[in-house]
Backbone atoms as SQL, in Angstrom:
CREATE TABLE atoms (id INTEGER PRIMARY KEY, chain TEXT, resi INTEGER, resn TEXT, atom TEXT, x REAL, y REAL, z REAL);
INSERT INTO atoms VALUES
  (1, 'A', 1, 'MET', 'N', 0.740, -1.257, -0.039),
  (2, 'A', 1, 'MET', 'CA', -0.043, 0.005, 0.060),
  (3, 'A', 1, 'MET', 'C', 0.957, 1.262, -0.022),
  (4, 'A', 2, 'LEU', 'N', 0.426, 2.247, -0.659),
  (5, 'A', 2, 'LEU', 'CA', 1.287, 3.476, -0.889),
  (6, 'A', 2, 'LEU', 'C', 0.389, 4.571, 0.155),
  (7, 'A', 3, 'TYR', 'N', 0.928, 4.986, 1.145),
  (8, 'A', 3, 'TYR', 'CA', 0.221, 6.030, 2.063),
  (9, 'A', 3, 'TYR', 'C', 0.751, 7.439, 1.659),
  (10, 'A', 4, 'THR', 'N', 0.105, 8.279, 1.364),
  (11, 'A', 4, 'THR', 'CA', 0.489, 9.691, 1.151),
  (12, 'A', 4, 'THR', 'C', -0.093, 10.792, 2.057),
  (13, 'A', 5, 'PHE', 'N', 0.556, 11.650, 2.608),
  (14, 'A', 5, 'PHE', 'CA', 0.039, 12.647, 3.374),
  (15, 'A', 5, 'PHE', 'C', 0.389, 13.953, 2.907),
  (16, 'A', 6, 'ALA', 'N', -0.609, 14.809, 2.866),
  (17, 'A', 6, 'ALA', 'CA', -0.509, 15.985, 2.072),
  (18, 'A', 6, 'ALA', 'C', -0.505, 17.295, 2.948),
  (19, 'A', 7, 'GLU', 'N', -0.943, 17.025, 4.391),
  (20, 'A', 7, 'GLU', 'CA', -1.138, 18.161, 5.405),
  (21, 'A', 7, 'GLU', 'C', -0.377, 18.040, 6.588),
  (22, 'A', 8, 'ALA', 'N', -0.028, 19.127, 7.354),
  (23, 'A', 8, 'ALA', 'CA', 0.852, 18.972, 8.529),
  (24, 'A', 8, 'ALA', 'C', -0.147, 19.124, 9.716),
  (25, 'A', 9, 'SER', 'N', -1.369, 19.220, 9.478),
  (26, 'A', 9, 'SER', 'CA', -2.220, 19.241, 10.696),
  (27, 'A', 9, 'SER', 'C', -3.056, 18.041, 11.131),
  (28, 'A', 10, 'TYR', 'N', -2.703, 16.935, 10.826),
  (29, 'A', 10, 'TYR', 'CA', -3.378, 15.745, 11.335),
  (30, 'A', 10, 'TYR', 'C', -3.200, 15.631, 12.806),
  (31, 'A', 11, 'PRO', 'N', -4.311, 15.099, 13.459),
  (32, 'A', 11, 'PRO', 'CA', -3.953, 14.841, 14.933),
  (33, 'A', 11, 'PRO', 'C', -3.076, 13.697, 15.175),
  (34, 'A', 12, 'GLU', 'N', -2.345, 13.752, 16.128),
  (35, 'A', 12, 'GLU', 'CA', -1.169, 12.813, 16.384),
  (36, 'A', 12, 'GLU', 'C', -1.754, 11.540, 16.433),
  (37, 'A', 13, 'ARG', 'N', -2.896, 11.244, 17.213),
  (38, 'A', 13, 'ARG', 'CA', -3.525, 9.988, 17.317),
  (39, 'A', 13, 'ARG', 'C', -3.861, 9.255, 15.949),
  (40, 'A', 14, 'LEU', 'N', -4.369, 9.986, 15.086),
  (41, 'A', 14, 'LEU', 'CA', -4.824, 9.642, 13.652),
  (42, 'A', 14, 'LEU', 'C', -3.498, 9.262, 12.939),
  (43, 'A', 15, 'LEU', 'N', -2.500, 10.098, 12.979),
  (44, 'A', 15, 'LEU', 'CA', -1.248, 9.809, 12.383),
  (45, 'A', 15, 'LEU', 'C', -0.705, 8.594, 12.860),
  (46, 'A', 16, 'VAL', 'N', -0.469, 8.499, 14.200),
  (47, 'A', 16, 'VAL', 'CA', 0.101, 7.173, 14.715),
  (48, 'A', 16, 'VAL', 'C', -0.607, 5.969, 14.227),
  (49, 'A', 17, 'ASP', 'N', -2.105, 6.088, 14.397),
  (50, 'A', 17, 'ASP', 'CA', -2.848, 4.837, 13.785),
  (51, 'A', 17, 'ASP', 'C', -2.476, 4.480, 12.271),
  (52, 'A', 18, 'TYR', 'N', -2.411, 5.365, 11.436),
  (53, 'A', 18, 'TYR', 'CA', -2.028, 5.094, 10.054),
  (54, 'A', 18, 'TYR', 'C', -0.587, 4.654, 9.830),
  (55, 'A', 19, 'LEU', 'N', 0.437, 5.418, 10.549),
  (56, 'A', 19, 'LEU', 'CA', 1.895, 4.931, 10.426),
  (57, 'A', 19, 'LEU', 'C', 2.007, 3.425, 10.982),
  (58, 'A', 20, 'GLN', 'N', 1.355, 3.149, 12.036),
  (59, 'A', 20, 'GLN', 'CA', 1.571, 1.935, 12.622),
  (60, 'A', 20, 'GLN', 'C', 1.000, 0.536, 11.835),
  (61, 'A', 21, 'ARG', 'N', 0.197, 1.001, 10.838),
  (62, 'A', 21, 'ARG', 'CA', -0.374, 0.001, 9.934),
  (63, 'A', 21, 'ARG', 'C', 0.657, -0.396, 8.791),
  (64, 'A', 22, 'ALA', 'N', 1.497, 0.547, 8.559),
  (65, 'A', 22, 'ALA', 'CA', 2.459, 0.427, 7.435),
  (66, 'A', 22, 'ALA', 'C', 3.386, -0.711, 7.747),
  (67, 'A', 23, 'THR', 'N', 3.671, -1.480, 6.718),
  (68, 'A', 23, 'THR', 'CA', 4.582, -2.639, 6.837),
  (69, 'A', 23, 'THR', 'C', 5.913, -2.320, 5.953),
  (70, 'A', 24, 'PRO', 'N', 6.860, -3.032, 6.221),
  (71, 'A', 24, 'PRO', 'CA', 8.033, -3.083, 5.156),
  (72, 'A', 24, 'PRO', 'C', 7.732, -3.063, 3.627),
  (73, 'A', 25, 'GLN', 'N', 6.535, -3.758, 3.281),
  (74, 'A', 25, 'GLN', 'CA', 6.117, -3.734, 1.847),
  (75, 'A', 25, 'GLN', 'C', 5.427, -2.634, 1.448),
  (76, 'A', 26, 'ASP', 'N', 5.229, -1.706, 2.451),
  (77, 'A', 26, 'ASP', 'CA', 4.309, -0.414, 1.975),
  (78, 'A', 26, 'ASP', 'C', 5.392, 0.703, 1.781),
  (79, 'A', 27, 'ALA', 'N', 4.905, 1.831, 1.441),
  (80, 'A', 27, 'ALA', 'CA', 5.646, 3.018, 1.407),
  (81, 'A', 27, 'ALA', 'C', 4.800, 4.087, 1.735),
  (82, 'A', 28, 'ILE', 'N', 5.626, 5.092, 2.443),
  (83, 'A', 28, 'ILE', 'CA', 4.931, 6.368, 2.795),
  (84, 'A', 28, 'ILE', 'C', 5.420, 7.552, 2.269),
  (85, 'A', 29, 'VAL', 'N', 4.589, 8.531, 1.649),
  (86, 'A', 29, 'VAL', 'CA', 5.063, 9.730, 0.862),
  (87, 'A', 29, 'VAL', 'C', 4.464, 10.922, 1.557),
  (88, 'A', 30, 'LEU', 'N', 5.422, 11.798, 1.799),
  (89, 'A', 30, 'LEU', 'CA', 5.044, 13.073, 2.586),
  (90, 'A', 30, 'LEU', 'C', 5.247, 14.099, 1.204),
  (91, 'A', 31, 'TRP', 'N', 4.127, 15.013, 0.986),
  (92, 'A', 31, 'TRP', 'CA', 4.016, 15.792, -0.020),
  (93, 'A', 31, 'TRP', 'C', 3.247, 17.114, 0.420),
  (94, 'A', 32, 'GLN', 'N', 3.332, 18.087, -0.465),
  (95, 'A', 32, 'GLN', 'CA', 2.862, 19.442, -0.146),
  (96, 'A', 32, 'GLN', 'C', 3.090, 19.762, 1.341),
  (97, 'A', 33, 'ASP', 'N', 2.176, 20.191, 2.210),
  (98, 'A', 33, 'ASP', 'CA', 2.711, 20.594, 3.585),
  (99, 'A', 33, 'ASP', 'C', 2.814, 19.402, 4.458),
  (100, 'A', 34, 'GLY', 'N', 2.557, 18.174, 3.939),
  (101, 'A', 34, 'GLY', 'CA', 2.793, 16.897, 4.610),
  (102, 'A', 34, 'GLY', 'C', 4.214, 16.745, 4.958),
  (103, 'A', 35, 'VAL', 'N', 5.197, 17.431, 4.321),
  (104, 'A', 35, 'VAL', 'CA', 6.588, 17.371, 4.466),
  (105, 'A', 35, 'VAL', 'C', 6.957, 17.891, 5.809),
  (106, 'A', 36, 'TYR', 'N', 6.220, 18.716, 6.430),
  (107, 'A', 36, 'TYR', 'CA', 6.318, 19.206, 7.752),
  (108, 'A', 36, 'TYR', 'C', 6.076, 18.173, 8.881),
  (109, 'A', 37, 'LEU', 'N', 5.497, 17.075, 8.474),
  (110, 'A', 37, 'LEU', 'CA', 5.125, 16.025, 9.622),
  (111, 'A', 37, 'LEU', 'C', 6.421, 15.516, 10.151),
  (112, 'A', 38, 'CYS', 'N', 7.436, 15.312, 9.368),
  (113, 'A', 38, 'CYS', 'CA', 8.790, 14.887, 10.010),
  (114, 'A', 38, 'CYS', 'C', 9.425, 15.732, 10.957),
  (115, 'A', 39, 'LEU', 'N', 9.102, 17.065, 10.974),
  (116, 'A', 39, 'LEU', 'CA', 9.581, 18.153, 11.997),
  (117, 'A', 39, 'LEU', 'C', 8.670, 18.112, 13.184),
  (118, 'A', 40, 'LYS', 'N', 7.426, 17.942, 12.882),
  (119, 'A', 40, 'LYS', 'CA', 6.399, 17.971, 13.859),
  (120, 'A', 40, 'LYS', 'C', 6.279, 16.880, 14.716),
  (121, 'A', 41, 'TYR', 'N', 6.538, 15.546, 14.122),
  (122, 'A', 41, 'TYR', 'CA', 6.537, 14.307, 14.951),
  (123, 'A', 41, 'TYR', 'C', 7.697, 13.405, 14.535),
  (124, 'A', 42, 'PRO', 'N', 8.934, 13.955, 14.711),
  (125, 'A', 42, 'PRO', 'CA', 10.208, 13.220, 14.470),
  (126, 'A', 42, 'PRO', 'C', 10.232, 11.721, 14.942),
  (127, 'A', 43, 'ASP', 'N', 9.758, 11.604, 16.263),
  (128, 'A', 43, 'ASP', 'CA', 9.923, 10.297, 16.862),
  (129, 'A', 43, 'ASP', 'C', 9.045, 9.242, 16.014),
  (130, 'A', 44, 'LEU', 'N', 7.893, 9.582, 15.540),
  (131, 'A', 44, 'LEU', 'CA', 7.228, 8.856, 14.870),
  (132, 'A', 44, 'LEU', 'C', 7.854, 8.260, 13.523),
  (133, 'A', 45, 'PHE', 'N', 8.420, 9.069, 12.968),
  (134, 'A', 45, 'PHE', 'CA', 9.187, 8.628, 11.826),
  (135, 'A', 45, 'PHE', 'C', 10.523, 7.866, 11.854),
  (136, 'A', 46, 'LEU', 'N', 11.057, 8.169, 13.040),
  (137, 'A', 46, 'LEU', 'CA', 12.207, 7.296, 13.301),
  (138, 'A', 46, 'LEU', 'C', 11.962, 5.864, 13.699),
  (139, 'A', 47, 'SER', 'N', 10.589, 5.550, 14.175),
  (140, 'A', 47, 'SER', 'CA', 10.412, 4.168, 14.259),
  (141, 'A', 47, 'SER', 'C', 9.481, 3.357, 13.308),
  (142, 'A', 48, 'LEU', 'N', 9.451, 3.930, 12.104),
  (143, 'A', 48, 'LEU', 'CA', 8.681, 3.354, 11.073),
  (144, 'A', 48, 'LEU', 'C', 9.261, 2.104, 10.457),
  (145, 'A', 49, 'GLU', 'N', 8.398, 1.160, 10.209),
  (146, 'A', 49, 'GLU', 'CA', 8.814, -0.105, 9.640),
  (147, 'A', 49, 'GLU', 'C', 8.945, 0.154, 7.869),
  (148, 'A', 50, 'ALA', 'N', 8.112, 0.842, 7.442),
  (149, 'A', 50, 'ALA', 'CA', 7.830, 1.248, 6.046),
  (150, 'A', 50, 'ALA', 'C', 8.869, 2.272, 5.724),
  (151, 'A', 51, 'PRO', 'N', 9.501, 2.137, 4.409),
  (152, 'A', 51, 'PRO', 'CA', 10.157, 3.256, 3.835),
  (153, 'A', 51, 'PRO', 'C', 9.288, 4.525, 3.799),
  (154, 'A', 52, 'CYS', 'N', 10.075, 5.717, 4.167),
  (155, 'A', 52, 'CYS', 'CA', 9.254, 6.969, 4.049),
  (156, 'A', 52, 'CYS', 'C', 10.121, 8.016, 3.000),
  (157, 'A', 53, 'TYR', 'N', 9.264, 8.578, 2.225),
  (158, 'A', 53, 'TYR', 'CA', 9.864, 9.443, 1.250),
  (159, 'A', 53, 'TYR', 'C', 9.085, 10.919, 1.336),
  (160, 'A', 54, 'ALA', 'N', 9.800, 11.984, 0.996),
  (161, 'A', 54, 'ALA', 'CA', 9.191, 13.256, 0.799),
  (162, 'A', 54, 'ALA', 'C', 9.662, 13.801, -0.482),
  (163, 'A', 55, 'LEU', 'N', 8.515, 14.324, -1.082),
  (164, 'A', 55, 'LEU', 'CA', 8.757, 14.999, -2.389),
  (165, 'A', 55, 'LEU', 'C', 9.729, 16.185, -2.438),
  (166, 'A', 56, 'ASP', 'N', 10.768, 15.832, -3.187),
  (167, 'A', 56, 'ASP', 'CA', 11.965, 16.951, -3.024),
  (168, 'A', 56, 'ASP', 'C', 11.442, 18.312, -3.549),
  (169, 'A', 57, 'ILE', 'N', 10.620, 18.562, -4.332),
  (170, 'A', 57, 'ILE', 'CA', 10.399, 19.852, -4.718),
  (171, 'A', 57, 'ILE', 'C', 9.583, 20.584, -3.598),
  (172, 'A', 58, 'ASP', 'N', 8.807, 19.787, -2.832),
  (173, 'A', 58, 'ASP', 'CA', 8.054, 20.422, -1.752),
  (174, 'A', 58, 'ASP', 'C', 9.049, 20.613, -0.593),
  (175, 'A', 59, 'MET', 'N', 10.116, 19.860, -0.356),
  (176, 'A', 59, 'MET', 'CA', 10.998, 20.120, 0.746),
  (177, 'A', 59, 'MET', 'C', 11.828, 21.421, 0.381),
  (178, 'A', 60, 'MET', 'N', 12.183, 21.508, -0.996),
  (179, 'A', 60, 'MET', 'CA', 13.012, 22.723, -1.447),
  (180, 'A', 60, 'MET', 'C', 12.226, 23.943, -1.368),
  (181, 'A', 61, 'ALA', 'N', 10.808, 23.936, -1.624),
  (182, 'A', 61, 'ALA', 'CA', 9.956, 25.190, -1.541),
  (183, 'A', 61, 'ALA', 'C', 9.885, 25.686, -0.101),
  (184, 'A', 62, 'ARG', 'N', 10.062, 24.683, 0.849),
  (185, 'A', 62, 'ARG', 'CA', 9.942, 25.071, 2.311),
  (186, 'A', 62, 'ARG', 'C', 11.260, 25.163, 2.855),
  (187, 'A', 63, 'ASN', 'N', 12.453, 25.171, 2.163),
  (188, 'A', 63, 'ASN', 'CA', 13.691, 25.141, 2.609),
  (189, 'A', 63, 'ASN', 'C', 13.992, 24.314, 3.788),
  (190, 'A', 64, 'MET', 'N', 13.607, 23.073, 3.738),
  (191, 'A', 64, 'MET', 'CA', 13.680, 22.171, 4.590),
  (192, 'A', 64, 'MET', 'C', 15.067, 21.475, 4.786),
  (193, 'A', 65, 'GLN', 'N', 15.904, 21.421, 3.743),
  (194, 'A', 65, 'GLN', 'CA', 17.206, 20.852, 3.804),
  (195, 'A', 65, 'GLN', 'C', 18.116, 21.529, 4.871),
  (196, 'A', 66, 'SER', 'N', 17.751, 22.853, 5.251),
  (197, 'A', 66, 'SER', 'CA', 18.567, 23.352, 6.179),
  (198, 'A', 66, 'SER', 'C', 18.071, 23.167, 7.683),
  (199, 'A', 67, 'LEU', 'N', 16.883, 22.484, 7.720),
  (200, 'A', 67, 'LEU', 'CA', 16.287, 22.351, 9.061),
  (201, 'A', 67, 'LEU', 'C', 16.602, 20.936, 9.732),
  (202, 'A', 68, 'ILE', 'N', 16.604, 19.879, 8.803),
  (203, 'A', 68, 'ILE', 'CA', 16.964, 18.567, 9.396),
  (204, 'A', 68, 'ILE', 'C', 17.841, 17.827, 8.265),
  (205, 'A', 69, 'ASN', 'N', 18.388, 16.790, 8.876),
  (206, 'A', 69, 'ASN', 'CA', 19.067, 15.940, 7.912),
  (207, 'A', 69, 'ASN', 'C', 18.144, 14.774, 7.527),
  (208, 'A', 70, 'VAL', 'N', 17.183, 15.070, 6.562),
  (209, 'A', 70, 'VAL', 'CA', 16.119, 14.261, 6.239),
  (210, 'A', 70, 'VAL', 'C', 16.555, 12.811, 5.427),
  (211, 'A', 71, 'ASN', 'N', 17.741, 12.746, 5.070),
  (212, 'A', 71, 'ASN', 'CA', 18.142, 11.511, 4.341),
  (213, 'A', 71, 'ASN', 'C', 18.307, 10.464, 5.424),
  (214, 'A', 72, 'GLU', 'N', 18.449, 10.806, 6.725),
  (215, 'A', 72, 'GLU', 'CA', 18.595, 9.700, 7.672),
  (216, 'A', 72, 'GLU', 'C', 17.147, 9.181, 8.169),
  (217, 'A', 73, 'ILE', 'N', 16.172, 10.133, 7.961),
  (218, 'A', 73, 'ILE', 'CA', 14.731, 9.714, 8.372),
  (219, 'A', 73, 'ILE', 'C', 13.988, 9.443, 7.028),
  (220, 'A', 74, 'ILE', 'N', 14.125, 10.368, 6.250),
  (221, 'A', 74, 'ILE', 'CA', 13.207, 10.378, 4.809),
  (222, 'A', 74, 'ILE', 'C', 13.861, 10.689, 3.619),
  (223, 'A', 75, 'LYS', 'N', 13.661, 9.770, 2.820),
  (224, 'A', 75, 'LYS', 'CA', 14.365, 9.958, 1.709),
  (225, 'A', 75, 'LYS', 'C', 13.788, 10.881, 0.570),
  (226, 'A', 76, 'PRO', 'N', 14.446, 11.846, 0.090),
  (227, 'A', 76, 'PRO', 'CA', 13.637, 12.658, -0.876),
  (228, 'A', 76, 'PRO', 'C', 13.609, 11.994, -2.196),
  (229, 'A', 77, 'ILE', 'N', 12.363, 12.306, -2.834),
  (230, 'A', 77, 'ILE', 'CA', 12.227, 11.665, -4.199),
  (231, 'A', 77, 'ILE', 'C', 11.674, 12.842, -4.962),
  (232, 'A', 78, 'SER', 'N', 11.971, 12.341, -6.472),
  (233, 'A', 78, 'SER', 'CA', 11.458, 13.378, -7.319),
  (234, 'A', 78, 'SER', 'C', 9.990, 12.962, -7.730),
  (235, 'A', 79, 'VAL', 'N', 9.413, 13.776, -8.614),
  (236, 'A', 79, 'VAL', 'CA', 8.014, 13.492, -9.121),
  (237, 'A', 79, 'VAL', 'C', 8.005, 12.288, -9.910),
  (238, 'A', 80, 'THR', 'N', 9.086, 12.029, -10.839),
  (239, 'A', 80, 'THR', 'CA', 9.293, 10.685, -11.432),
  (240, 'A', 80, 'THR', 'C', 9.207, 9.480, -10.427),
  (241, 'A', 81, 'GLN', 'N', 9.955, 9.672, -9.485),
  (242, 'A', 81, 'GLN', 'CA', 9.996, 8.429, -8.468),
  (243, 'A', 81, 'GLN', 'C', 8.742, 8.412, -7.806),
  (244, 'A', 82, 'LEU', 'N', 8.130, 9.445, -7.437),
  (245, 'A', 82, 'LEU', 'CA', 6.753, 9.273, -7.035),
  (246, 'A', 82, 'LEU', 'C', 5.881, 8.423, -7.769),
  (247, 'A', 83, 'VAL', 'N', 5.848, 8.652, -9.243),
  (248, 'A', 83, 'VAL', 'CA', 4.935, 7.894, -10.014),
  (249, 'A', 83, 'VAL', 'C', 5.318, 6.556, -10.024),
  (250, 'A', 84, 'GLU', 'N', 6.722, 6.254, -9.960),
  (251, 'A', 84, 'GLU', 'CA', 7.169, 4.751, -9.908),
  (252, 'A', 84, 'GLU', 'C', 6.516, 4.076, -8.524),
  (253, 'A', 85, 'LEU', 'N', 6.623, 4.789, -7.572),
  (254, 'A', 85, 'LEU', 'CA', 6.165, 4.192, -6.276),
  (255, 'A', 85, 'LEU', 'C', 4.577, 3.967, -6.414),
  (256, 'A', 86, 'SER', 'N', 3.842, 4.926, -7.001),
  (257, 'A', 86, 'SER', 'CA', 2.421, 4.647, -7.272),
  (258, 'A', 86, 'SER', 'C', 2.111, 3.626, -8.255),
  (259, 'A', 87, 'GLU', 'N', 3.082, 3.264, -9.079),
  (260, 'A', 87, 'GLU', 'CA', 2.801, 2.040, -9.829),
  (261, 'A', 87, 'GLU', 'C', 3.195, 0.691, -9.280),
  (262, 'A', 88, 'LYS', 'N', 4.007, 0.808, -8.357),
  (263, 'A', 88, 'LYS', 'CA', 4.437, -0.231, -7.493),
  (264, 'A', 88, 'LYS', 'C', 3.586, -0.737, -6.605),
  (265, 'A', 89, 'HIS', 'N', 2.959, 0.423, -5.814),
  (266, 'A', 89, 'HIS', 'CA', 2.198, 0.068, -4.553),
  (267, 'A', 89, 'HIS', 'C', 0.699, 0.192, -4.853),
  (268, 'A', 90, 'PHE', 'N', -0.120, -0.755, -4.450),
  (269, 'A', 90, 'PHE', 'CA', -1.415, -0.783, -4.491),
  (270, 'A', 90, 'PHE', 'C', -2.053, -1.474, -3.563),
  (271, 'A', 91, 'PRO', 'N', -3.213, -1.099, -2.923),
  (272, 'A', 91, 'PRO', 'CA', -3.745, 0.028, -3.168),
  (273, 'A', 91, 'PRO', 'C', -3.139, 1.302, -2.731),
  (274, 'A', 92, 'GLN', 'N', -3.669, 2.579, -2.778),
  (275, 'A', 92, 'GLN', 'CA', -3.216, 3.705, -2.443),
  (276, 'A', 92, 'GLN', 'C', -4.146, 4.364, -1.427),
  (277, 'A', 93, 'PHE', 'N', -3.596, 4.888, -0.434),
  (278, 'A', 93, 'PHE', 'CA', -4.225, 5.777, 0.670),
  (279, 'A', 93, 'PHE', 'C', -3.774, 7.163, 0.763),
  (280, 'A', 94, 'ALA', 'N', -4.767, 7.989, 0.508),
  (281, 'A', 94, 'ALA', 'CA', -4.212, 9.480, 0.610),
  (282, 'A', 94, 'ALA', 'C', -5.163, 10.210, 1.619),
  (283, 'A', 95, 'LEU', 'N', -4.244, 10.886, 2.626),
  (284, 'A', 95, 'LEU', 'CA', -4.861, 11.687, 3.549),
  (285, 'A', 95, 'LEU', 'C', -4.363, 13.073, 3.458);
């Protein structure tokens, strides 16, 4: 399954519920304002079993490279790589 998160304002309990469901065969993508989630809830992302990605253009637009070393927690991906993930993972869950 592909989980995508586009907002930074999810209640923590809701976010925890969804992230805990993700398995190593799934993928998590943060995009748009969702890229802020790794700053807002860093401990949640450190303990993920599923790989987690953030859309690089959204991170650059918010100057996040200077705020955290996202490569340790979240791997930046291009739009092309996002399309590849969406082809690989089914079903898809968008929040």
